[in-house]
Phi, psi and omega in degrees: 000136181287148175282139185266144183228143170241136178257130177240107186200131182280348175273099188299319182297320178292318180297318179292323177296318177299317180302317178295319179296312182294332179298342178268356178279133187287335187253003184223152175214143177270128182263334171189167182238139179235156184267340179192179184297320177301315178300319179297312181301319179295319178295317180297322180286323183283313187267337181058026175258095182272121183282167176284323185223142173238123172272115193238119173287162180261307184274100181220148175287165174072299180214108188279182184292325181299309180296321182294318179300318179297318180296316180297321178300321181283318189262335180221064185297340179282346178273128182274129180257124174247114175291133177226104194214166172275345183271115178241023181283158185304315183298317182293317180298309184293320180295320179293321178294316179297333179271003171114357179297137181253007177198163181208125176227154171267156186287349176270013179296139178291144180309320179297322179289327176297316179296318178298318180296319179295318179298315181292319178301318181291318188275325185255346178095348177200157174206124175229124176294169188303318182297322179289322180298322179299318178297315181299309184291327177293317180291322181270011178298330179293349183296331179296320177294322179298316179303318183291334182260353181241132180280118178248121184288166178296322179291326176291325176296319177298319178296318180303321179302323183276348182293338183273358180266176177270004182296140174286168179296326177295316179293323174298320178300320178296318179297322184268003180055050178215182182273155176304325180297324178294319179297319178296327178290324174297314178302310183295319178297317180292320178298322178289317180298317189261003180058049178241164185240337187228168177294329180296318177299319178296319182296319178298316178300317181296316180295312184298326188254012171081014178279346185274355183285000000 
């Protein structure tokens, strides 16, 4: 069965062109196109068709990509958000990741690279091209200093190891032999200690600082 995709972009010609390109991918299909975040929310509420992946532009009227990504993270955490934008500056990349985006591509990406990115996003849970990874690791480079100044318990370290996997919080709880509520408390405590907001941010921290090994 093909993975379902929704495109959210206020430039209709670009959105329709993307829809046509993705239509040639064997493992993916676009189920609908939205013009902004508000339009997406309305579609999700009316049609109740929640896609596997959302390709999300950043600069949109009414409700932009940052706000939309944050809303999706809260209301549909199982849907993977891939930012697809003309904006490749450090602030945009980091803000989208902190708001829950699990991938980031520029709109000049070659169709073959787009297909590869979607496949990796689906199978691995996240995808960042090399240029975006450099921004992420450069920005989170301060995390090593944070680790030295913040006490991270052994159980929190164990939890960090699992943040980079596809395991749900319930499955992580099973691995750690504790309750899902306890796992959520580890997440909340670490987010507070490290000034992060999402599992993606925790995963980046875990990879950067060797907790994912």
